[in-house]
PDBQT receptor file of N, H, CA, C and O in Angstrom, charges set to zero:
ATOM      1  N   MET A   1     162.257  41.524 245.845  1.00  0.00    +0.000 N 
ATOM      2  CA  MET A   1     161.227  42.079 245.338  1.00  0.00    +0.000 C 
ATOM      3  C   MET A   1     161.591  41.859 243.571  1.00  0.00    +0.000 C 
ATOM      4  O   MET A   1     160.718  41.481 242.791  1.00  0.00    +0.000 OA
ATOM      5  N   LYS A   2     162.595  42.078 243.265  1.00  0.00    +0.000 N 
ATOM      6  H   LYS A   2     163.304  42.385 243.899  1.00  0.00    +0.000 HD
ATOM      7  CA  LYS A   2     162.889  41.808 242.002  1.00  0.00    +0.000 C 
ATOM      8  C   LYS A   2     162.501  40.600 241.012  1.00  0.00    +0.000 C 
ATOM      9  O   LYS A   2     162.257  40.743 239.814  1.00  0.00    +0.000 OA
ATOM     10  N   ARG A   3     162.487  39.204 241.827  1.00  0.00    +0.000 N 
ATOM     11  H   ARG A   3     162.686  39.088 242.800  1.00  0.00    +0.000 HD
ATOM     12  CA  ARG A   3     162.584  37.919 241.504  1.00  0.00    +0.000 C 
ATOM     13  C   ARG A   3     161.119  38.067 241.152  1.00  0.00    +0.000 C 
ATOM     14  O   ARG A   3     160.705  37.788 240.027  1.00  0.00    +0.000 OA
ATOM     15  N   ILE A   4     160.335  38.509 242.129  1.00  0.00    +0.000 N 
ATOM     16  H   ILE A   4     160.672  38.735 243.044  1.00  0.00    +0.000 HD
ATOM     17  CA  ILE A   4     158.309  38.795 241.981  1.00  0.00    +0.000 C 
ATOM     18  C   ILE A   4     158.634  39.206 241.114  1.00  0.00    +0.000 C 
ATOM     19  O   ILE A   4     159.061  38.348 240.342  1.00  0.00    +0.000 OA
ATOM     20  N   LYS A   5     158.705  40.708 240.556  1.00  0.00    +0.000 N 
ATOM     21  H   LYS A   5     158.358  41.406 241.183  1.00  0.00    +0.000 HD
ATOM     22  CA  LYS A   5     158.831  41.396 239.442  1.00  0.00    +0.000 C 
ATOM     23  C   LYS A   5     158.670  40.408 237.963  1.00  0.00    +0.000 C 
ATOM     24  O   LYS A   5     157.762  40.080 237.199  1.00  0.00    +0.000 OA
ATOM     25  N   GLU A   6     160.437  40.133 238.134  1.00  0.00    +0.000 N 
ATOM     26  H   GLU A   6     161.175  40.399 238.755  1.00  0.00    +0.000 HD
ATOM     27  CA  GLU A   6     160.578  39.704 237.049  1.00  0.00    +0.000 C 
ATOM     28  C   GLU A   6     159.272  38.268 236.584  1.00  0.00    +0.000 C 
ATOM     29  O   GLU A   6     158.731  38.127 235.487  1.00  0.00    +0.000 OA
ATOM     30  N   LEU A   7     159.090  37.440 237.771  1.00  0.00    +0.000 N 
ATOM     31  H   LEU A   7     159.529  37.554 238.662  1.00  0.00    +0.000 HD
ATOM     32  CA  LEU A   7     158.313  36.309 237.407  1.00  0.00    +0.000 C 
ATOM     33  C   LEU A   7     156.737  36.853 236.779  1.00  0.00    +0.000 C 
ATOM     34  O   LEU A   7     156.107  36.339 235.854  1.00  0.00    +0.000 OA
ATOM     35  N   GLN A   8     156.386  37.958 237.544  1.00  0.00    +0.000 N 
ATOM     36  H   GLN A   8     156.898  38.376 238.295  1.00  0.00    +0.000 HD
ATOM     37  CA  GLN A   8     155.054  38.663 237.375  1.00  0.00    +0.000 C 
ATOM     38  C   GLN A   8     155.180  38.805 235.469  1.00  0.00    +0.000 C 
ATOM     39  O   GLN A   8     154.430  38.410 234.577  1.00  0.00    +0.000 OA
ATOM     40  N   ASP A   9     156.331  39.462 235.452  1.00  0.00    +0.000 N 
ATOM     41  H   ASP A   9     156.940  39.783 236.177  1.00  0.00    +0.000 HD
ATOM     42  CA  ASP A   9     156.392  39.760 233.617  1.00  0.00    +0.000 C 
ATOM     43  C   ASP A   9     156.417  38.635 232.803  1.00  0.00    +0.000 C 
ATOM     44  O   ASP A   9     155.756  38.532 231.770  1.00  0.00    +0.000 OA
ATOM     45  N   PHE A  10     157.338  37.592 233.350  1.00  0.00    +0.000 N 
ATOM     46  H   PHE A  10     157.875  37.676 234.190  1.00  0.00    +0.000 HD
ATOM     47  CA  PHE A  10     156.897  36.376 232.385  1.00  0.00    +0.000 C 
ATOM     48  C   PHE A  10     155.864  35.977 232.441  1.00  0.00    +0.000 C 
ATOM     49  O   PHE A  10     155.250  35.989 231.374  1.00  0.00    +0.000 OA
ATOM     50  N   ILE A  11     155.181  35.458 233.600  1.00  0.00    +0.000 N 
ATOM     51  H   ILE A  11     155.680  35.448 234.467  1.00  0.00    +0.000 HD
ATOM     52  CA  ILE A  11     153.746  35.181 233.322  1.00  0.00    +0.000 C 
ATOM     53  C   ILE A  11     152.465  35.728 232.674  1.00  0.00    +0.000 C 
ATOM     54  O   ILE A  11     151.417  35.184 232.324  1.00  0.00    +0.000 OA
ATOM     55  N   GLY A  12     153.096  37.513 232.619  1.00  0.00    +0.000 N 
ATOM     56  H   GLY A  12     153.947  37.955 232.903  1.00  0.00    +0.000 HD
ATOM     57  CA  GLY A  12     151.932  38.733 231.990  1.00  0.00    +0.000 C 
ATOM     58  C   GLY A  12     152.231  38.212 230.139  1.00  0.00    +0.000 C 
ATOM     59  O   GLY A  12     151.437  38.255 229.200  1.00  0.00    +0.000 OA
ATOM     60  N   GLN A  13     153.441  37.824 230.165  1.00  0.00    +0.000 N 
ATOM     61  H   GLN A  13     154.086  37.789 230.928  1.00  0.00    +0.000 HD
ATOM     62  CA  GLN A  13     153.566  37.237 228.437  1.00  0.00    +0.000 C 
ATOM     63  C   GLN A  13     153.102  36.051 228.023  1.00  0.00    +0.000 C 
ATOM     64  O   GLN A  13     152.993  35.604 226.881  1.00  0.00    +0.000 OA
ATOM     65  N   GLN A  14     152.771  35.462 229.340  1.00  0.00    +0.000 N 
ATOM     66  H   GLN A  14     152.859  35.825 230.268  1.00  0.00    +0.000 HD
ATOM     67  CA  GLN A  14     152.421  34.151 228.514  1.00  0.00    +0.000 C 
ATOM     68  C   GLN A  14     151.201  33.443 228.097  1.00  0.00    +0.000 C 
ATOM     69  O   GLN A  14     150.609  33.465 229.176  1.00  0.00    +0.000 OA
ATOM     70  N   ALA A  15     150.607  32.983 227.492  1.00  0.00    +0.000 N 
ATOM     71  H   ALA A  15     151.088  32.965 226.616  1.00  0.00    +0.000 HD
ATOM     72  CA  ALA A  15     149.020  32.587 226.738  1.00  0.00    +0.000 C 
ATOM     73  C   ALA A  15     148.582  31.835 228.085  1.00  0.00    +0.000 C 
ATOM     74  O   ALA A  15     149.174  31.164 228.931  1.00  0.00    +0.000 OA
ATOM     75  N   THR A  16     147.235  32.275 227.877  1.00  0.00    +0.000 N 
ATOM     76  H   THR A  16     146.754  32.820 227.190  1.00  0.00    +0.000 HD
ATOM     77  CA  THR A  16     146.189  32.072 229.494  1.00  0.00    +0.000 C 
ATOM     78  C   THR A  16     146.008  30.696 229.661  1.00  0.00    +0.000 C 
ATOM     79  O   THR A  16     145.906  30.049 230.703  1.00  0.00    +0.000 OA
ATOM     80  N   GLU A  17     145.980  30.315 228.421  1.00  0.00    +0.000 N 
ATOM     81  H   GLU A  17     146.063  30.841 227.575  1.00  0.00    +0.000 HD
ATOM     82  CA  GLU A  17     145.504  28.799 228.156  1.00  0.00    +0.000 C 
ATOM     83  C   GLU A  17     146.602  27.958 227.691  1.00  0.00    +0.000 C 
ATOM     84  O   GLU A  17     147.046  27.944 226.543  1.00  0.00    +0.000 OA
ATOM     85  N   VAL A  18     147.058  27.160 228.821  1.00  0.00    +0.000 N 
ATOM     86  H   VAL A  18     146.697  27.171 229.754  1.00  0.00    +0.000 HD
ATOM     87  CA  VAL A  18     148.547  26.600 228.625  1.00  0.00    +0.000 C 
ATOM     88  C   VAL A  18     148.367  25.170 227.921  1.00  0.00    +0.000 C 
ATOM     89  O   VAL A  18     148.231  24.349 228.828  1.00  0.00    +0.000 OA
ATOM     90  N   THR A  19     148.308  24.504 226.599  1.00  0.00    +0.000 N 
ATOM     91  H   THR A  19     148.419  25.171 225.862  1.00  0.00    +0.000 HD
ATOM     92  CA  THR A  19     147.799  23.263 225.914  1.00  0.00    +0.000 C 
ATOM     93  C   THR A  19     149.099  22.517 225.810  1.00  0.00    +0.000 C 
ATOM     94  O   THR A  19     149.081  21.441 225.212  1.00  0.00    +0.000 OA
ATOM     95  N   ASP A  20     150.415  23.033 226.408  1.00  0.00    +0.000 N 
ATOM     96  H   ASP A  20     150.430  23.907 226.893  1.00  0.00    +0.000 HD
ATOM     97  CA  ASP A  20     151.359  22.037 225.393  1.00  0.00    +0.000 C 
ATOM     98  C   ASP A  20     152.771  22.395 226.802  1.00  0.00    +0.000 C 
ATOM     99  O   ASP A  20     152.997  23.524 227.239  1.00  0.00    +0.000 OA
ATOM    100  N   PHE A  21     153.570  21.016 227.287  1.00  0.00    +0.000 N 
ATOM    101  H   PHE A  21     153.387  20.099 226.932  1.00  0.00    +0.000 HD
ATOM    102  CA  PHE A  21     154.371  21.211 228.307  1.00  0.00    +0.000 C 
ATOM    103  C   PHE A  21     155.506  22.627 227.999  1.00  0.00    +0.000 C 
ATOM    104  O   PHE A  21     156.217  22.655 226.995  1.00  0.00    +0.000 OA
ATOM    105  N   ASP A  22     155.504  23.434 228.763  1.00  0.00    +0.000 N 
ATOM    106  H   ASP A  22     154.926  23.412 229.579  1.00  0.00    +0.000 HD
ATOM    107  CA  ASP A  22     156.743  24.671 228.694  1.00  0.00    +0.000 C 
ATOM    108  C   ASP A  22     157.858  24.499 229.514  1.00  0.00    +0.000 C 
ATOM    109  O   ASP A  22     157.830  25.041 230.618  1.00  0.00    +0.000 OA
ATOM    110  N   GLU A  23     159.044  23.709 229.116  1.00  0.00    +0.000 N 
ATOM    111  H   GLU A  23     159.067  23.268 228.219  1.00  0.00    +0.000 HD
ATOM    112  CA  GLU A  23     160.202  24.054 229.937  1.00  0.00    +0.000 C 
ATOM    113  C   GLU A  23     160.575  25.028 230.254  1.00  0.00    +0.000 C 
ATOM    114  O   GLU A  23     161.433  25.063 231.136  1.00  0.00    +0.000 OA
ATOM    115  N   GLU A  24     160.118  26.158 229.703  1.00  0.00    +0.000 N 
ATOM    116  H   GLU A  24     159.421  26.130 228.986  1.00  0.00    +0.000 HD
ATOM    117  CA  GLU A  24     160.667  27.516 230.026  1.00  0.00    +0.000 C 
ATOM    118  C   GLU A  24     160.105  27.847 231.471  1.00  0.00    +0.000 C 
ATOM    119  O   GLU A  24     160.665  28.254 232.488  1.00  0.00    +0.000 OA
ATOM    120  N   ILE A  25     158.796  27.522 231.183  1.00  0.00    +0.000 N 
ATOM    121  H   ILE A  25     158.341  27.191 230.357  1.00  0.00    +0.000 HD
ATOM    122  CA  ILE A  25     157.705  28.077 232.456  1.00  0.00    +0.000 C 
ATOM    123  C   ILE A  25     158.162  27.045 233.855  1.00  0.00    +0.000 C 
ATOM    124  O   ILE A  25     158.420  27.560 234.942  1.00  0.00    +0.000 OA
ATOM    125  N   VAL A  26     158.200  25.850 233.677  1.00  0.00    +0.000 N 
ATOM    126  H   VAL A  26     157.990  25.431 232.793  1.00  0.00    +0.000 HD
ATOM    127  CA  VAL A  26     158.396  24.874 234.685  1.00  0.00    +0.000 C 
ATOM    128  C   VAL A  26     159.767  25.167 235.336  1.00  0.00    +0.000 C 
ATOM    129  O   VAL A  26     159.886  25.065 236.557  1.00  0.00    +0.000 OA
ATOM    130  N   ARG A  27     160.963  25.584 234.428  1.00  0.00    +0.000 N 
ATOM    131  H   ARG A  27     160.866  25.667 233.436  1.00  0.00    +0.000 HD
ATOM    132  CA  ARG A  27     161.893  26.249 235.114  1.00  0.00    +0.000 C 
ATOM    133  C   ARG A  27     162.236  27.237 236.038  1.00  0.00    +0.000 C 
ATOM    134  O   ARG A  27     163.099  27.188 236.914  1.00  0.00    +0.000 OA
ATOM    135  N   ARG A  28     161.334  28.298 235.699  1.00  0.00    +0.000 N 
ATOM    136  H   ARG A  28     160.632  28.338 234.987  1.00  0.00    +0.000 HD
ATOM    137  CA  ARG A  28     161.305  29.456 235.872  1.00  0.00    +0.000 C 
ATOM    138  C   ARG A  28     159.955  29.508 237.342  1.00  0.00    +0.000 C 
ATOM    139  O   ARG A  28     160.199  30.377 238.179  1.00  0.00    +0.000 OA
ATOM    140  N   LEU A  29     158.594  28.599 237.618  1.00  0.00    +0.000 N 
ATOM    141  H   LEU A  29     158.396  27.893 236.938  1.00  0.00    +0.000 HD
ATOM    142  CA  LEU A  29     158.294  28.686 238.381  1.00  0.00    +0.000 C 
ATOM    143  C   LEU A  29     158.420  27.553 239.540  1.00  0.00    +0.000 C 
ATOM    144  O   LEU A  29     158.036  27.792 240.685  1.00  0.00    +0.000 OA
ATOM    145  N   ILE A  30     158.836  26.631 239.265  1.00  0.00    +0.000 N 
ATOM    146  H   ILE A  30     159.148  26.437 238.336  1.00  0.00    +0.000 HD
ATOM    147  CA  ILE A  30     158.889  25.149 240.039  1.00  0.00    +0.000 C 
ATOM    148  C   ILE A  30     160.394  25.254 240.747  1.00  0.00    +0.000 C 
ATOM    149  O   ILE A  30     161.400  25.511 240.086  1.00  0.00    +0.000 OA
ATOM    150  N   GLU A  31     160.404  25.093 241.741  1.00  0.00    +0.000 N 
ATOM    151  H   GLU A  31     159.587  24.884 242.278  1.00  0.00    +0.000 HD
ATOM    152  CA  GLU A  31     161.877  25.003 242.552  1.00  0.00    +0.000 C 
ATOM    153  C   GLU A  31     162.499  23.411 242.719  1.00  0.00    +0.000 C 
ATOM    154  O   GLU A  31     163.638  22.966 242.585  1.00  0.00    +0.000 OA
ATOM    155  N   LYS A  32     160.847  22.607 243.171  1.00  0.00    +0.000 N 
ATOM    156  H   LYS A  32     159.921  22.969 243.280  1.00  0.00    +0.000 HD
ATOM    157  CA  LYS A  32     161.451  20.915 243.229  1.00  0.00    +0.000 C 
ATOM    158  C   LYS A  32     159.728  20.397 243.353  1.00  0.00    +0.000 C 
ATOM    159  O   LYS A  32     158.686  20.856 243.820  1.00  0.00    +0.000 OA
ATOM    160  N   VAL A  33     160.153  19.231 242.666  1.00  0.00    +0.000 N 
ATOM    161  H   VAL A  33     161.000  18.858 242.287  1.00  0.00    +0.000 HD
ATOM    162  CA  VAL A  33     158.568  18.019 243.283  1.00  0.00    +0.000 C 
ATOM    163  C   VAL A  33     159.368  17.053 243.708  1.00  0.00    +0.000 C 
ATOM    164  O   VAL A  33     160.449  16.737 243.211  1.00  0.00    +0.000 OA
ATOM    165  N   THR A  34     158.658  16.420 244.945  1.00  0.00    +0.000 N 
ATOM    166  H   THR A  34     157.780  16.676 245.349  1.00  0.00    +0.000 HD
ATOM    167  CA  THR A  34     158.942  15.890 245.857  1.00  0.00    +0.000 C 
ATOM    168  C   THR A  34     158.273  14.504 245.683  1.00  0.00    +0.000 C 
ATOM    169  O   THR A  34     157.238  14.633 246.338  1.00  0.00    +0.000 OA
ATOM    170  N   VAL A  35     158.279  13.156 245.132  1.00  0.00    +0.000 N 
ATOM    171  H   VAL A  35     159.119  13.051 244.600  1.00  0.00    +0.000 HD
ATOM    172  CA  VAL A  35     157.565  12.336 245.160  1.00  0.00    +0.000 C 
ATOM    173  C   VAL A  35     157.405  11.112 246.087  1.00  0.00    +0.000 C 
ATOM    174  O   VAL A  35     158.381  10.387 246.277  1.00  0.00    +0.000 OA
ATOM    175  N   PHE A  36     156.190  10.843 246.687  1.00  0.00    +0.000 N 
ATOM    176  H   PHE A  36     155.396  11.432 246.533  1.00  0.00    +0.000 HD
ATOM    177  CA  PHE A  36     156.156   9.951 247.782  1.00  0.00    +0.000 C 
ATOM    178  C   PHE A  36     155.350   9.103 247.570  1.00  0.00    +0.000 C 
ATOM    179  O   PHE A  36     154.672   9.546 246.643  1.00  0.00    +0.000 OA
ATOM    180  N   ALA A  37     154.962   8.086 247.861  1.00  0.00    +0.000 N 
ATOM    181  H   ALA A  37     155.513   7.725 248.614  1.00  0.00    +0.000 HD
ATOM    182  CA  ALA A  37     154.594   6.504 247.456  1.00  0.00    +0.000 C 
ATOM    183  C   ALA A  37     152.880   7.111 247.511  1.00  0.00    +0.000 C 
ATOM    184  O   ALA A  37     152.188   6.402 246.780  1.00  0.00    +0.000 OA
ATOM    185  N   ASP A  38     152.292   7.917 248.003  1.00  0.00    +0.000 N 
ATOM    186  H   ASP A  38     152.854   8.493 248.596  1.00  0.00    +0.000 HD
ATOM    187  CA  ASP A  38     150.757   8.202 247.754  1.00  0.00    +0.000 C 
ATOM    188  C   ASP A  38     150.508   9.395 247.376  1.00  0.00    +0.000 C 
ATOM    189  O   ASP A  38     149.321   9.703 247.482  1.00  0.00    +0.000 OA
ATOM    190  N   HIS A  39     151.612  10.663 246.726  1.00  0.00    +0.000 N 
ATOM    191  H   HIS A  39     152.576  10.413 246.640  1.00  0.00    +0.000 HD
ATOM    192  CA  HIS A  39     151.025  11.250 246.665  1.00  0.00    +0.000 C 
ATOM    193  C   HIS A  39     152.249  12.399 246.063  1.00  0.00    +0.000 C 
ATOM    194  O   HIS A  39     153.206  11.653 245.848  1.00  0.00    +0.000 OA
ATOM    195  N   PHE A  40     152.517  13.267 245.835  1.00  0.00    +0.000 N 
ATOM    196  H   PHE A  40     151.740  13.872 246.009  1.00  0.00    +0.000 HD
ATOM    197  CA  PHE A  40     153.995  14.223 245.360  1.00  0.00    +0.000 C 
ATOM    198  C   PHE A  40     153.317  15.326 245.744  1.00  0.00    +0.000 C 
ATOM    199  O   PHE A  40     152.104  15.441 245.922  1.00  0.00    +0.000 OA
ATOM    200  N   THR A  41     154.764  16.683 245.940  1.00  0.00    +0.000 N 
ATOM    201  H   THR A  41     155.749  16.589 245.796  1.00  0.00    +0.000 HD
ATOM    202  CA  THR A  41     154.337  17.712 246.334  1.00  0.00    +0.000 C 
ATOM    203  C   THR A  41     155.355  18.491 245.374  1.00  0.00    +0.000 C 
ATOM    204  O   THR A  41     156.472  18.252 244.917  1.00  0.00    +0.000 OA
ATOM    205  N   VAL A  42     154.168  19.834 245.266  1.00  0.00    +0.000 N 
ATOM    206  H   VAL A  42     153.260  20.028 245.637  1.00  0.00    +0.000 HD
ATOM    207  CA  VAL A  42     155.432  20.539 244.046  1.00  0.00    +0.000 C 
ATOM    208  C   VAL A  42     155.807  21.973 244.694  1.00  0.00    +0.000 C 
ATOM    209  O   VAL A  42     154.960  22.864 244.752  1.00  0.00    +0.000 OA
ATOM    210  N   GLU A  43     156.620  22.080 244.992  1.00  0.00    +0.000 N 
ATOM    211  H   GLU A  43     157.309  21.356 244.945  1.00  0.00    +0.000 HD
ATOM    212  CA  GLU A  43     157.160  23.481 245.748  1.00  0.00    +0.000 C 
ATOM    213  C   GLU A  43     158.031  24.513 244.779  1.00  0.00    +0.000 C 
ATOM    214  O   GLU A  43     159.138  24.249 244.309  1.00  0.00    +0.000 OA
ATOM    215  N   PHE A  44     157.298  25.731 244.587  1.00  0.00    +0.000 N 
ATOM    216  H   PHE A  44     156.399  25.946 244.969  1.00  0.00    +0.000 HD
ATOM    217  CA  PHE A  44     157.376  26.862 243.711  1.00  0.00    +0.000 C 
ATOM    218  C   PHE A  44     158.236  27.699 244.266  1.00  0.00    +0.000 C 
ATOM    219  O   PHE A  44     158.455  27.720 245.477  1.00  0.00    +0.000 OA
ATOM    220  N   LYS A  45     158.830  28.509 243.360  1.00  0.00    +0.000 N 
ATOM    221  H   LYS A  45     158.652  28.493 242.377  1.00  0.00    +0.000 HD
ATOM    222  CA  LYS A  45     160.156  29.160 243.924  1.00  0.00    +0.000 C 
ATOM    223  C   LYS A  45     159.611  30.670 244.395  1.00  0.00    +0.000 C 
ATOM    224  O   LYS A  45     160.278  31.697 244.267  1.00  0.00    +0.000 OA
ATOM    225  N   SER A  46     158.269  30.602 244.966  1.00  0.00    +0.000 N 
ATOM    226  H   SER A  46     157.727  29.768 245.070  1.00  0.00    +0.000 HD
ATOM    227  CA  SER A  46     158.081  31.555 245.324  1.00  0.00    +0.000 C 
ATOM    228  C   SER A  46     157.531  31.106 246.950  1.00  0.00    +0.000 C 
ATOM    229  O   SER A  46     156.881  31.902 247.627  1.00  0.00    +0.000 OA
ATOM    230  N   GLY A  47     157.861  29.864 247.393  1.00  0.00    +0.000 N 
ATOM    231  H   GLY A  47     158.389  29.217 246.843  1.00  0.00    +0.000 HD
ATOM    232  CA  GLY A  47     157.938  29.745 248.690  1.00  0.00    +0.000 C 
ATOM    233  C   GLY A  47     156.441  28.572 248.842  1.00  0.00    +0.000 C 
ATOM    234  O   GLY A  47     156.440  27.579 249.569  1.00  0.00    +0.000 OA
ATOM    235  N   VAL A  48     155.591  28.896 248.204  1.00  0.00    +0.000 N 
ATOM    236  H   VAL A  48     155.592  29.703 247.614  1.00  0.00    +0.000 HD
ATOM    237  CA  VAL A  48     153.876  27.791 247.886  1.00  0.00    +0.000 C 
ATOM    238  C   VAL A  48     154.604  26.941 247.627  1.00  0.00    +0.000 C 
ATOM    239  O   VAL A  48     155.620  27.001 246.936  1.00  0.00    +0.000 OA
ATOM    240  N   SER A  49     153.899  25.577 248.456  1.00  0.00    +0.000 N 
ATOM    241  H   SER A  49     153.073  25.528 249.018  1.00  0.00    +0.000 HD
ATOM    242  CA  SER A  49     153.891  24.353 248.377  1.00  0.00    +0.000 C 
ATOM    243  C   SER A  49     152.592  23.814 247.808  1.00  0.00    +0.000 C 
ATOM    244  O   SER A  49     151.696  24.636 247.995  1.00  0.00    +0.000 OA
ATOM    245  N   VAL A  50     152.163  22.703 247.167  1.00  0.00    +0.000 N 
ATOM    246  H   VAL A  50     152.891  22.035 247.015  1.00  0.00    +0.000 HD
ATOM    247  CA  VAL A  50     150.960  21.867 246.879  1.00  0.00    +0.000 C 
ATOM    248  C   VAL A  50     151.206  20.661 246.689  1.00  0.00    +0.000 C 
ATOM    249  O   VAL A  50     152.011  20.197 245.881  1.00  0.00    +0.000 OA
ATOM    250  N   ASP A  51     150.535  20.100 247.414  1.00  0.00    +0.000 N 
ATOM    251  H   ASP A  51     149.882  20.476 248.071  1.00  0.00    +0.000 HD
ATOM    252  CA  ASP A  51     150.345  18.300 247.802  1.00  0.00    +0.000 C 
ATOM    253  C   ASP A  51     149.164  18.240 246.430  1.00  0.00    +0.000 C 
ATOM    254  O   ASP A  51     148.290  19.035 246.086  1.00  0.00    +0.000 OA
ATOM    255  N   ILE A  52     149.575  17.017 245.912  1.00  0.00    +0.000 N 
ATOM    256  H   ILE A  52     150.285  16.370 246.191  1.00  0.00    +0.000 HD
ATOM    257  CA  ILE A  52     148.757  16.527 244.629  1.00  0.00    +0.000 C 
ATOM    258  C   ILE A  52     148.689  15.585 245.255  1.00  0.00    +0.000 C 
ATOM    259  O   ILE A  52     149.660  15.212 245.913  1.00  0.00    +0.000 OA
ATOM    260  N   THR A  53     147.411  14.847 245.244  1.00  0.00    +0.000 N 
ATOM    261  H   THR A  53     146.622  15.151 244.710  1.00  0.00    +0.000 HD
ATOM    262  CA  THR A  53     146.917  13.200 245.545  1.00  0.00    +0.000 C 
ATOM    263  C   THR A  53     146.137  12.298 244.733  1.00  0.00    +0.000 C 
ATOM    264  O   THR A  53     145.677  11.181 244.969  1.00  0.00    +0.000 OA
ATOM    265  N   GLU A  54     146.092  13.166 243.559  1.00  0.00    +0.000 N 
ATOM    266  H   GLU A  54     146.466  14.073 243.367  1.00  0.00    +0.000 HD
ATOM    267  CA  GLU A  54     145.367  11.977 242.739  1.00  0.00    +0.000 C 
ATOM    268  C   GLU A  54     146.215  11.635 241.946  1.00  0.00    +0.000 C 
ATOM    269  O   GLU A  54     145.984  10.726 241.149  1.00  0.00    +0.000 OA
TER     270      GLU A  54
């Protein structure tokens, strides 16, 4: 729960529109990215995974 609260606080402090790459956000939110021949998968530290096919 502490980690979730820290992430919520961090996200709440960020601008709502992301216009530039922000390494701090990436390091806090993303656990890993796996690249396949036809897609890639982004796994967030929260446990949510998203497949990107475009």
